[in-house]
C-alpha positions in Angstrom: 14.0 15.9 46.3 16.3 17.3 49.1 19.7 16.4 48.3 21.5 14.0 50.8 24.2 15.4 52.7 27.6 14.4 53.0 30.3 13.1 55.7 33.8 12.1 54.9 35.7 10.3 57.4 39.3 9.5 57.7 40.4 6.2 59.3 37.1 5.2 58.2 37.2 1.5 57.6 37.1 0.0 61.3 37.0 1.1 65.1 35.4 4.6 65.5 35.3 5.4 61.9 33.2 2.8 61.3 30.9 3.5 64.2 30.5 7.2 62.5 30.1 6.1 59.2 27.3 4.3 60.1 25.7 6.3 62.6 25.6 9.2 59.8 24.5 6.2 57.3 21.3 5.8 59.1 20.7 9.3 59.3 20.6 10.3 55.9 23.9 11.2 55.0 26.2 9.7 52.1 29.4 8.6 53.4 33.2 9.2 52.2 35.5 6.7 53.8 39.2 7.2 53.6 41.9 4.9 55.0 45.1 3.2 54.9 43.3 -0.1 53.6 42.5 -1.4 50.3 38.7 -1.1 49.8 39.3 -4.7 48.6 39.6 -5.7 52.1 37.4 -7.5 53.6 37.3 -5.5 56.6 36.7 -2.1 54.5 34.3 -3.9 52.3 32.3 -4.9 55.6 31.7 -0.8 56.4 31.3 -0.2 52.9 28.2 -3.0 53.0 27.1 -1.9 56.3 26.9 1.9 55.1 24.6 0.5 51.9 22.8 -1.3 54.0 21.7 1.6 56.2 20.5 3.6 53.1 23.6 5.4 52.3 26.1 5.8 49.3 29.3 4.9 50.4 32.5 6.3 48.4 35.7 4.0 49.8 39.0 5.7 49.0 42.4 4.3 50.1 44.3 7.1 51.2 47.5 7.7 53.2 47.0 10.8 55.8 50.6 11.7 55.4 50.6 12.1 51.8 49.1 15.7 51.0 48.9 14.4 47.1 46.7 11.6 48.2 44.3 13.8 50.7 44.1 16.2 48.0 43.0 13.6 45.3 40.5 12.3 47.8 38.8 15.2 48.7 38.5 16.2 45.1 36.8 13.3 44.2 34.3 13.0 46.9 33.5 16.5 45.9 33.1 15.3 42.2 31.2 12.6 43.0 28.6 14.3 45.5 29.0 18.1 45.2 28.9 18.7 48.8 30.9 17.9 52.2 28.6 18.9 55.2 30.6 17.3 57.7 34.5 16.2 57.9 35.5 14.0 60.7 39.4 14.2 61.4 39.4 10.6 63.0 42.6 8.7 61.5 45.2 8.3 64.1 47.7 5.6 65.8 49.6 5.3 69.5 53.1 4.1 70.5 54.2 3.9 74.0 57.4 4.9 76.0 58.8 7.1 78.4 60.1 10.3 77.1 63.3 9.9 77.1 63.3 6.2 75.7 61.7 7.7 72.5 63.4 7.8 69.1 62.8 10.4 66.4 61.2 7.7 64.4 58.7 7.0 67.1 57.6 10.6 67.7 57.4 11.6 63.8 55.4 8.9 62.9 52.5 9.9 65.8 53.0 13.5 64.8 52.7 12.8 61.0 49.7 10.9 61.5 47.6 12.4 64.3 48.6 16.2 64.2 49.9 17.0 60.7 47.4 14.6 59.1 44.4 16.0 61.3 45.8 19.5 59.8 45.9 18.3 56.3 42.3 16.9 56.5 41.2 20.4 58.0 42.8 22.2 55.2 41.1 20.7 52.2 38.0 20.4 54.3 37.9 24.2 54.8 38.9 24.5 51.2 35.4 22.9 50.0 33.8 24.4 52.9 34.5 27.8 52.2 33.4 27.3 48.8 29.8 26.2 49.4 29.9 28.7 52.6 29.1 26.1 55.0 30.4 22.6 57.1 31.5 21.4 60.2 34.8 20.1 61.1 35.0 17.6 64.1 38.6 16.7 65.0 39.1 13.8 67.4 41.6 14.4 70.1 41.6 12.7 73.5 41.7 13.5 77.2 45.4 12.8 76.9 44.7 16.0 74.9 43.9 17.7 78.1 46.3 15.9 80.7 49.5 14.3 80.6 50.1 10.6 80.9 52.8 8.6 81.5 54.4 6.7 78.3 52.3 8.7 75.9 54.7 11.9 75.4 53.8 11.3 71.5 50.1 11.2 71.7 49.7 13.5 74.1 51.7 16.0 71.9 49.8 15.3 69.0 46.6 15.4 70.7 47.2 18.6 72.7 48.4 20.0 69.0 45.0 19.0 67.6 43.3 21.4 70.3 45.4 24.4 69.0 44.6 23.6 65.4 40.8 23.7 66.4 40.8 26.7 68.0 42.8 28.5 65.3 40.6 27.1 62.4 37.6 28.2 64.3 38.4 31.5 64.8 39.6 31.7 61.1 36.7 30.1 59.4 34.0 31.2 62.3 32.6 33.9 60.2 32.2 31.9 57.3 29.6 29.6 58.3 31.7 27.0 59.4 32.1 25.1 62.7 35.4 23.6 63.9 35.3 21.4 67.3 37.0 18.8 69.0 36.1 15.6 70.9 38.3 14.6 73.6 37.1 10.8 74.4 38.8 8.7 77.4 40.1 4.9 76.4 37.4 3.2 73.5 37.2 -0.3 72.6 39.0 -0.3 69.4 41.1 -2.4 67.6 44.1 0.1 68.4 43.5 -1.1 71.9 43.6 -5.0 71.7 47.2 -5.3 71.1 50.0 -6.8 73.7 51.3 -3.3 73.9 48.2 -1.3 75.2 47.4 -4.2 77.5 50.9 -3.6 79.1 50.6 0.0 79.2 47.4 -0.4 81.0 48.9 -2.8 83.3 51.9 -0.2 84.1 49.4 2.8 84.6 46.9 1.0 86.7 49.1 -1.5 88.5 47.0 -4.1 87.2 48.0 -7.6 85.6 45.8 -8.1 83.1 46.5 -10.9 80.9 44.8 -9.8 77.7 42.4 -6.9 76.6 39.2 -9.2 77.1 40.2 -8.9 80.6 41.3 -5.1 80.2 37.8 -4.6 79.3 36.5 -6.5 82.2 38.7 -4.3 84.6 38.9 -0.9 83.3 36.2 1.6 82.1 36.1 2.1 78.3 33.8 3.6 76.2 31.9 2.2 73.5 32.4 2.6 69.7 28.8 4.2 69.6 29.6 6.6 72.6 31.7 8.4 70.4 29.6 8.0 67.4 26.7 9.5 69.0 28.4 12.8 69.9 30.3 13.0 66.8 27.1 13.0 65.3 25.4 15.4 67.4 28.7 17.7 66.9 27.9 17.6 63.1 24.5 17.8 63.1 22.8 19.5 66.2 21.2 22.8 66.1 23.0 23.4 69.6 26.6 22.2 68.6 26.3 24.8 66.1 26.2 27.4 69.1 29.8 27.0 70.1 33.5 27.2 68.0 36.8 26.2 68.7 35.5 24.1 71.9 36.9 20.9 73.1 34.3 18.2 74.5 35.6 15.7 77.1 33.9 12.2 76.9 36.0 11.0 79.8 33.7 8.9 82.0 34.8 10.8 84.8 38.8 10.8 84.1 39.0 14.6 84.5 37.2 15.0 88.2 
């Protein structure tokens, strides 16, 4: 019997992470879900349940991406449980808003610690285990904000640009050893991160609109669905074609880069 493949996803309990988990599970993967949420949380439990309904085994781990100790433990547990890591998706991320001159050290540090250093920490342990087995694919989630500047998004843009530098460097370091590293750069996506008053205000400021809530915003501004991202992340992680390039940024931009 052929051994099932394994994907590890940070920020895997909800939003984009959940969509990635379900896409891989329904295509024959077991899934390691790392998240800040306690695995007993009903949102995390729902993701685990849906993974299992699709035929995958789910290993749910509470893990703070800013803790090296917790990240090391998660990867070790994943390796001891499944004995392989075929795909790692560095998905966990946060956003905050403010004009560059208004930002505090704390605001900047929070986003850099989670989005950029957390992605590096994910990549570090992914590479260590993939080097042991001689193969693997790493997918870093950047953003179109890693390709151009956006008012009030200095922290987010800084972190997402940094992820591209990390991606290109690691790809050169491990490309000759059977490991592919690429970054996906989506535009706005319908996730809980966008369903807040602060995000709606940001979009209103950016577009000159006056949306009263996120439901109106989704109607009035183009957003990707999480399944759009999941389809691309699955292609990057599994297709023969996606194994033919390394260290690249792949934009899923709804035309925003024109």
